[in-house]
C-alpha positions in Angstrom: 0.0 0.0 0.0 1.1 3.5 -0.8 0.2 7.0 0.4 1.6 10.3 -0.7 0.9 13.9 0.1 1.1 16.8 -2.4 4.2 18.3 -0.8 6.1 14.9 -1.2 5.4 14.7 -4.9 7.8 16.3 -7.5 6.7 19.1 -9.8 6.3 17.9 -13.4 4.9 21.2 -14.9 5.0 24.7 -13.4 4.3 28.1 -14.9 1.7 30.8 -15.4 0.0 29.7 -12.1 -0.2 26.1 -13.1 1.3 23.4 -10.9 1.2 19.8 -11.7 2.8 17.3 -9.3 2.8 13.6 -10.3 4.3 10.3 -9.1 3.7 6.7 -9.9 2.0 5.0 -7.0 2.1 1.4 -8.2 -0.1 -0.9 -10.2 0.7 1.1 -13.3 -1.1 4.2 -11.9 0.0 7.8 -11.3 -1.3 10.3 -8.8 -1.4 13.9 -9.8 -2.0 17.0 -7.7 -3.1 19.8 -9.9 -3.5 23.6 -9.2 -4.7 25.8 -12.1 -5.6 29.5 -12.0 -8.9 30.9 -13.4 -8.7 31.1 -17.1 -6.1 28.3 -17.6 -7.1 26.5 -20.8 -5.2 23.3 -21.8 -6.6 23.2 -25.3 -3.6 24.9 -27.0 -1.1 22.6 -25.2 -3.0 19.5 -26.4 -2.9 20.4 -30.1 -1.3 17.6 -32.0 -2.7 14.8 -29.9 -5.5 12.7 -31.4 -8.5 15.1 -31.7 -6.3 17.8 -30.1 -7.5 16.3 -26.8 -6.1 14.4 -23.8 -6.5 10.7 -24.5 -5.7 9.5 -21.0 -8.5 8.6 -18.6 -8.5 10.2 -15.2 -10.4 9.4 -12.0 -10.3 12.1 -9.4 -11.7 14.5 -6.9 -12.1 18.3 -7.3 -10.9 20.0 -4.1 -11.5 23.6 -5.0 -13.0 25.7 -7.8 -14.8 24.8 -11.1 -13.5 23.2 -14.3 -15.0 23.0 -17.7 -14.1 19.9 -19.7 -14.3 20.3 -23.4 -15.1 17.0 -25.3 -16.2 16.1 -28.8 -19.7 15.6 -27.3 -19.9 19.1 -25.7 -18.8 20.7 -22.4 -19.4 19.7 -18.8 -18.6 21.6 -15.7 -17.2 20.0 -12.5 -16.9 21.7 -9.2 -15.4 21.3 -5.7 -16.7 18.3 -3.8 -17.3 16.1 -6.8 -15.6 12.8 -7.6 -15.0 12.7 -11.3 -14.2 10.4 -14.3 -12.7 12.1 -17.3 -12.8 9.7 -20.3 -10.2 9.9 -23.1 -11.0 12.8 -25.4 -11.1 15.9 -23.1 -9.4 19.3 -22.5 -9.7 21.1 -19.2 -10.4 24.8 -18.7 -10.4 26.5 -15.2 -13.5 28.6 -14.6 -12.2 29.5 -11.2 -8.9 29.0 -9.3 -9.0 25.2 -9.0 -7.3 22.3 -7.4 -7.9 18.6 -7.9 -6.2 15.2 -7.5 -6.5 12.5 -10.1 -5.4 9.0 -10.8 -4.4 7.9 -14.2 -2.7 5.0 -16.1 1.0 5.9 -15.9 2.0 5.2 -19.6 -0.9 7.1 -21.1 -0.5 10.0 -18.7 3.3 10.3 -19.4 2.6 10.4 -23.1 0.3 13.4 -22.6 2.7 15.2 -20.2 5.6 14.7 -22.5 3.5 16.2 -25.3 2.6 19.2 -23.2 6.2 19.8 -22.1 7.3 19.6 -25.8 4.9 22.5 -26.6 6.9 25.0 -24.5 
């Protein structure tokens, strides 16, 4: 069994108010602690992935704020206090300063993170 806190997890992406900390927790899964400021929109960073969207599934919990998820089927808003599942084919946008924790398949998540880092 494994447990981690946000402060123990290394920063993978940081800048413009965005902080993404991630670590593999075992079983082929990665935990991410994410902070995004109001107005942060990940769509430009995802251009070049299939459908220009994140293709990694995420299971998580929104700790603070509200997020809009853009998908081929439309948009959905998630808010603090909700457990979430984001299927492959999404792009987040922060409607408020937001924080969430999510759990994702490591290989798929690393592919998306490597792509985002390559955009900079």
